[in-house]
C-alpha positions in Angstrom: 159.5 20.8 -16.1 162.4 21.0 -18.4 161.6 20.6 -22.1 157.8 20.3 -21.5 156.2 22.6 -24.0 152.6 21.6 -23.6 151.3 23.5 -26.7 154.0 22.0 -29.0 153.6 18.5 -27.6 149.8 18.7 -27.9 150.1 19.8 -31.5 152.2 16.7 -32.4 149.7 14.5 -30.5 146.8 16.0 -32.3 148.5 15.7 -35.7 149.3 12.0 -35.0 145.8 11.2 -33.9 144.3 12.9 -37.0 146.7 11.2 -39.3 145.7 7.8 -38.0 142.0 8.7 -38.2 141.3 7.9 -34.6 138.1 8.9 -32.8 139.7 10.7 -29.8 137.7 13.8 -28.5 139.1 17.0 -27.1 138.6 16.0 -23.4 140.5 12.7 -24.1 143.3 14.5 -25.8 143.6 16.8 -22.8 143.7 13.8 -20.5 146.5 12.2 -22.6 148.5 15.4 -22.2 147.9 15.4 -18.4 149.1 11.8 -18.4 152.2 12.7 -20.4 152.9 15.6 -17.9 152.7 13.1 -14.9 154.9 10.6 -16.7 157.5 13.2 -17.4 157.4 14.5 -13.8 157.5 11.1 -12.1 160.0 9.6 -14.5 163.0 11.3 -13.0 162.4 9.6 -9.6 160.5 6.4 -10.6 162.3 5.5 -13.8 159.0 4.6 -15.6 160.6 4.7 -19.0 164.1 5.0 -20.5 162.9 7.9 -22.6 163.6 11.4 -21.1 162.5 13.6 -23.9 158.7 14.4 -23.7 158.5 14.7 -27.5 159.8 11.1 -27.8 157.2 10.1 -25.2 154.5 11.5 -27.4 155.6 9.4 -30.5 157.1 6.3 -28.9 154.5 5.9 -26.1 151.2 7.8 -26.6 150.9 7.5 -30.4 152.4 4.0 -30.4 149.7 2.9 -27.9 146.9 4.8 -29.6 147.7 3.1 -32.9 146.6 -0.2 -31.2 143.2 1.1 -29.9 141.1 0.1 -33.0 142.2 -3.6 -32.3 140.2 -3.4 -29.0 136.9 -2.3 -30.7 134.9 -5.1 -29.3 136.6 -5.3 -25.9 134.7 -4.6 -22.7 137.1 -5.8 -19.9 140.8 -5.7 -20.6 143.9 -6.6 -18.5 147.3 -5.0 -19.2 150.0 -7.3 -17.9 153.4 -5.8 -16.9 151.8 -2.4 -17.2 154.8 -0.5 -16.1 154.1 3.2 -16.6 150.6 2.5 -18.0 151.3 1.6 -21.7 149.0 0.7 -23.4 146.5 0.3 -20.4 146.2 4.0 -19.4 146.0 5.1 -23.0 143.3 2.5 -23.7 141.3 3.6 -20.6 141.5 7.3 -21.8 140.6 6.5 -25.4 137.8 4.1 -24.4 136.0 5.3 -21.3 133.3 2.7 -21.9 135.8 -0.1 -21.4 137.1 -1.5 -18.0 140.9 -1.6 -17.9 142.9 -3.4 -15.2 146.6 -2.9 -14.9 149.0 -5.3 -13.1 152.7 -4.9 -12.3 155.0 -6.4 -9.6 156.9 -3.2 -9.1 155.2 -1.1 -6.4 156.7 2.2 -7.5 155.1 1.7 -10.9 151.6 0.8 -9.5 151.9 3.8 -7.1 152.3 6.0 -10.2 149.3 4.3 -12.0 147.2 4.8 -8.9 148.1 8.5 -8.9 147.3 8.8 -12.6 143.9 7.1 -12.0 143.1 9.6 -9.2 144.4 12.8 -10.9 142.7 12.0 -14.3 139.5 10.7 -12.7 139.7 7.4 -14.5 136.8 5.5 -12.9 137.2 2.6 -15.4 140.7 1.7 -14.2 141.8 -0.9 -11.5 145.4 -1.3 -10.4 147.0 -4.5 -9.0 150.4 -4.9 -7.5 151.3 -8.6 -7.8 152.4 -11.4 -10.1 149.8 -12.0 -12.8 150.1 -15.8 -11.9 148.6 -14.9 -8.5 145.8 -12.7 -9.7 142.2 -14.0 -9.2 140.0 -11.5 -11.1 138.2 -11.3 -14.4 137.6 -13.2 -16.6 138.9 -10.7 -19.2 137.9 -10.8 -22.8 141.2 -9.3 -23.9 144.6 -9.6 -22.2 147.3 -7.3 -23.5 150.9 -6.5 -23.0 153.5 -4.2 -24.5 157.1 -5.4 -24.8 156.5 -7.5 -21.6 157.7 -11.0 -22.1 158.2 -13.9 -24.4 154.8 -14.8 -25.9 154.8 -18.3 -24.3 155.4 -16.8 -20.8 152.7 -14.2 -21.4 150.0 -16.8 -22.2 151.2 -19.3 -19.6 151.2 -16.8 -16.8 147.9 -15.2 -17.6 145.9 -17.8 -19.5 143.8 -18.6 -16.4 142.3 -15.1 -16.5 141.1 -15.2 -20.1 137.4 -15.5 -20.7 136.1 -18.3 -23.0 136.4 -17.0 -26.5 138.7 -14.3 -25.4 142.0 -13.3 -27.0 145.5 -12.0 -26.2 146.8 -8.9 -28.1 150.5 -8.5 -27.6 152.1 -5.2 -28.8 155.5 -6.1 -30.3 158.2 -4.4 -32.4 159.4 -6.9 -34.9 157.2 -10.0 -35.5 158.9 -12.7 -33.5 158.7 -16.1 -35.4 160.7 -18.0 -32.8 158.4 -16.8 -30.0 155.4 -18.0 -32.0 156.9 -21.4 -32.4 157.4 -21.7 -28.6 153.7 -21.2 -27.8 152.2 -24.1 -25.9 150.0 -26.4 -28.0 146.7 -25.1 -26.8 147.5 -21.5 -28.0 147.7 -20.3 -31.6 148.6 -17.1 -33.3 145.4 -16.1 -35.2 146.8 -13.0 -36.8 150.0 -11.0 -37.0 149.0 -7.4 -37.9 151.6 -4.8 -39.0 150.9 -1.5 -37.3 151.6 1.9 -38.8 152.2 4.6 -36.1 152.1 8.3 -37.1 155.3 10.2 -36.5 157.2 6.9 -35.9 159.6 5.2 -38.3 159.8 1.9 -36.6 158.4 -1.6 -37.1 155.4 -2.4 -35.0 153.1 -5.5 -34.9 150.1 -6.7 -33.0 150.1 -10.4 -32.2 146.6 -11.9 -31.8 146.6 -15.2 -29.8 143.6 -17.4 -28.8 143.0 -21.0 -27.8 143.3 -23.3 -30.8 140.0 -24.9 -31.7 
């Protein structure tokens, strides 16, 4: 694979994980590299991401998703909506093998890739769905997440029926979107807007925590 220097890429991944102080063991780091290799290989045909450079995939995809892992510390059953190539869902599933992670997307090519990743990496904690989230009857999930998926109001409207009582949404966003927060339906409230610092990445990142207003 052109430009795929596993040793150099793994070093950048290791440095980033260590810099962020994350608890990711050697086996998990190896799985993350296997996932990266699959993404780089399938991307040319399946268009999973606009990024073509594996080094950018390490920083903009793997480390970016890993930075959010601590926010899921108390999660047991997570749904990743509009999962695409598996970010953050596959990264969460690798980093937290004790946690069940479901990934849903409407694009069959993308879910075919996710199913392949699940099989090749032996991720027994992963379930993949090909459908609109509005039609999914599963869960309930204690955390529903998405990364650059949709407007916050659409996100909660489409998947609110799947959230467990007392559960929360965690949306991974770039800039903090005030106008999106204002458009949230009355029953939903932004509980926290948390800036995220991603190792090796000079870009604005935020986690938006949303739950039902009391």
